Each structure stands twice: as structure tokens, then as C-alpha cells.
C-alpha positions as CSV (number, residue, x, y, z in Angstrom):
1,M,-5.6,93.0,-36.9
2,S,-2.3,94.6,-38.2
3,Q,-1.2,98.1,-37.0
4,K,-0.3,100.7,-39.6
5,P,3.0,102.4,-38.9
6,T,2.5,106.1,-38.0
7,D,5.9,107.4,-39.4
8,K,6.1,107.3,-43.3
9,H,10.0,106.5,-42.6
10,E,9.1,103.1,-40.8
11,A,6.7,102.3,-43.7
12,K,9.5,102.8,-46.2
13,R,11.6,100.8,-43.9
14,Q,9.3,97.9,-43.7
15,D,8.9,97.9,-47.4
16,A,12.6,97.6,-47.9
17,L,13.1,94.7,-45.4
18,K,10.2,92.8,-47.4
19,A,12.1,93.4,-50.5
20,I,15.5,92.2,-49.1
21,D,13.9,89.1,-47.9
22,R,12.2,88.5,-51.0
23,V,15.5,89.0,-53.0
24,Q,17.4,86.5,-50.6
25,A,14.7,83.7,-51.0
26,E,14.9,84.1,-54.8
27,S,18.5,84.1,-54.9
28,E,18.7,80.9,-52.9
29,T,16.2,79.1,-55.2
30,V,18.3,80.0,-58.3
31,G,21.8,79.0,-56.9
32,T,20.4,75.8,-55.5
33,S,18.6,74.9,-58.8
34,T,21.7,75.7,-60.8
35,F,23.8,73.4,-58.6
36,V,21.2,70.5,-58.7
37,R,20.9,70.8,-62.5
38,M,24.6,70.7,-62.9
39,A,25.0,67.6,-60.6
40,D,22.2,65.8,-62.4
41,R,23.7,66.4,-65.6
42,A,27.3,65.2,-64.8
43,Q,25.7,62.0,-63.1
44,K,23.7,61.3,-66.2
45,H,27.0,61.8,-68.4
46,F,29.0,59.5,-66.5
47,S,26.2,56.9,-66.1
48,A,25.9,57.0,-69.9
49,A,22.1,57.7,-69.8
50,D,22.3,59.1,-73.4
51,K,23.3,55.7,-74.9
52,D,20.9,52.9,-76.1
53,A,19.7,51.1,-73.0
54,Q,19.3,47.7,-75.1
55,D,23.1,47.5,-75.6
56,P,25.0,46.9,-72.3
57,I,28.5,46.7,-74.0
58,E,28.0,50.3,-75.2
59,I,26.9,51.5,-71.8
60,W,29.8,50.0,-70.0
61,G,32.3,51.1,-72.8
62,T,30.9,54.7,-72.6
63,R,31.0,54.6,-68.6
64,I,34.7,53.1,-68.8
65,G,35.9,55.6,-71.5
66,R,34.3,58.8,-69.7
67,T,35.8,57.8,-66.2
68,A,39.2,57.1,-67.8
69,G,39.0,60.5,-69.4
70,L,38.2,62.2,-66.1
71,V,41.0,60.4,-64.4
72,F,43.5,61.3,-67.2
73,A,42.3,65.1,-66.9
74,I,42.8,65.1,-63.1
75,G,46.3,63.5,-63.6
76,L,47.2,66.0,-66.1
77,L,46.2,68.9,-64.0
78,I,48.1,67.6,-61.0
79,Y,51.2,67.1,-63.4
80,L,51.0,70.4,-64.8
81,A,50.6,72.1,-61.1
82,V,53.5,70.1,-59.9
83,T,55.6,70.8,-62.9
84,Y,54.9,74.6,-63.5
85,L,54.2,75.8,-60.0
């Protein structure tokens, strides 16, 4: 059996603590799911999951092209940082 708080301030305090716990639990779920969704999307993009599975040449060409683009973008960022900073 639970005991009822005798002071109305204590009851408000308990309600506030429960609300804070609920908000923290929900915010962690949203943040985690967003990160997982973005990571999954990036993995599918670089593995060429959107291409025809029956054509291995197209799949490997897409993978190579997307990886080369990523390497080029990182190299360009490094070059710009070294040159202008």
C-alpha cells in the first residue's frame, strides 16, 4: 500500500519529479532513434541498396563512385582548412 503525502507541496514535488523523469526518458528515445535512423540511411546509401540487386556492375560502380565522392569531399575540406585557417 502506498502512503499519501500529507503536505500538498510534497505532492506537487512528486508530480514534478515524475514529469521530469518522463521527459528525460522520451528525449533519450527520440535522440537515439534519430541517430540510428541517420546511420542506417548512410549505410544504405554507401552500400548502394537503392540500385538493382541483379546488376553487380551497377552496384559496385555506385559504391566506388560514392566512396570516391566522400574521399574527395573530405580532402577538399582538409585543403580548405589548411589554406584559409
